[in-house]
N, C-alpha and C positions, 0 to 999 in steps of 0.2 A: 345168602341165597334167598332169603325171604324178601330182602330189599328189592332185588332184581325183579321178582315175581310181582310185587306190588307196584314197581315202576311200569312194568309191562301192562298190568291191568289198567293203570291210570291212563297210559298212552293209548290203549285200545279204547277206553271210554271216551277219551278227547277225540280220537279219530271218528268214533261213532256219532258223537254229538256234532262234531263240525261238519260231517257228512249230511246229517240230518238238517242242520241249518241251511247248508248249501243247497239241498234238494227243495227245501221250502221256498228259499229266495228265488230259484230258478223257476219253480211252479208259479210264483206270484208275479213274476216279471210282466206278463201281458196285462194283468190287472192294474199294476202300477203305471204302465205306459198309458193305458186308458184313462186312468185317473188324471195323469198329467195332461193329457189332451183336453180332458173336460175342463180342467182348470184354466187352461190357455184359451179355450173358446169362451168361457164365462168372463175371462179377464178380470178376475177378482184379486189382482195384485194390490200392492201398498198404495198407489196413487190413483186408483181407478174410479173414484167416486164421481158421480155426475154433479155438476154445479147445480145449485137450486136457483 
């Protein structure tokens, strides 16, 4: 019986941590999109150096 209770506690903790990570990711999506747009506008990709 104790094993079942411990398993339930671990499952509940995993669900809470997963939910917190998902909420944080959803909250940060607009900032990530904005950063991607900035990088695209700056065109700082791997071959974008100006010739001298």
